[in-house]
ZAMARGU-4260 file (C-alpha; in steps of 0.2 Angstrom, whole numbers, plus 5000, padded with zeros to 4 digits):
<rodrens>
0) 4722/5117/4806 | 4732/5104/4818 | 4733/5092/4802 | 4742/5101/4793 | 4754/5108/4808
5) 4757/5091/4809 | 4763/5088/4789 | 4771/5105/4790 | 4781/5096/4804 | 4783/5081/4795
10) 4790/5092/4780 | 4801/5102/4789 | 4810/5084/4796 | 4807/5075/4785 | 4799/5059/4796
15) 4783/5055/4800 | 4778/5059/4817 | 4775/5040/4819 | 4793/5035/4818 | 4796/5050/4830
20) 4801/5043/4847 | 4792/5058/4858 | 4778/5048/4849 | 4785/5030/4856 | 4785/5038/4872
25) 4764/5036/4871 | 4752/5024/4876 | 4746/5014/4862 | 4728/5020/4858 | 4714/5010/4858
30) 4702/5019/4848 | 4707/5031/4833 | 4703/5045/4844 | 4714/5043/4856 | 4727/5041/4843
35) 4723/5056/4838 | 4724/5062/4854 | 4741/5052/4857 | 4745/5060/4841 | 4740/5076/4842
40) 4750/5076/4859 | 4766/5071/4854 | 4766/5085/4839 | 4761/5100/4852 | 4780/5092/4859
45) 4786/5090/4843 | 4783/5107/4839 | 4795/5114/4852 | 4808/5108/4839 | 4804/5117/4826
50) 4814/5133/4830 | 4834/5127/4824 | 4829/5118/4812 | 4815/5128/4800 | 4818/5147/4807
55) 4805/5158/4815 | 4793/5160/4801 | 4791/5142/4800 | 4791/5144/4816 | 4775/5154/4817
60) 4764/5143/4802 | 4766/5129/4812 | 4762/5137/4826 | 4747/5148/4822 | 4741/5127/4812
65) 4742/5121/4830 | 4734/5135/4843 | 4732/5152/4833 | 4715/5145/4823 | 4708/5145/4839
70) 4707/5164/4839 | 4699/5169/4822 | 4681/5168/4817 | 4673/5159/4805 | 4670/5176/4796
75) 4692/5177/4792 | 4699/5163/4792 | 4704/5161/4777 | 4714/5181/4778 | 4722/5176/4794
80) 4727/5158/4786 | 4733/5168/4773 | 4743/5180/4787 | 4747/5167/4797 | 4752/5152/4787
85) 4755/5154/4769 | 4765/5171/4771 | 4773/5166/4782 | 4779/5149/4771 | 4780/5159/4755
90) 4796/5171/4767 | 4803/5154/4771 | 4802/5149/4750 | 4812/5165/4746 | 4825/5162/4759
95) 4830/5143/4753 | 4828/5150/4734 | 4836/5168/4734 | 4818/5172/4724 | 4810/5190/4726
100) 4795/5193/4722
</rodrens>
């Protein structure tokens, strides 16, 4: 789920994680696992700025991708993802487009 969270961050800020000064503040990775760890650490820091750029619903979706999904059972992950990611993103779409469903 963290990869979806990174994608949502990149989409919100219209910039790749690798291009962020936050990412450059971490050491250069020597292995793929180190790169993944440093990318996720940078994304965790980056997501603290999302509320001022996107609003509460979008922040809720991103936060769940990074943290909330860790506390669900494997049997309910689809329902929880729908409630915590899809519905908040749909609400953002409604705000931006003026649509009501």
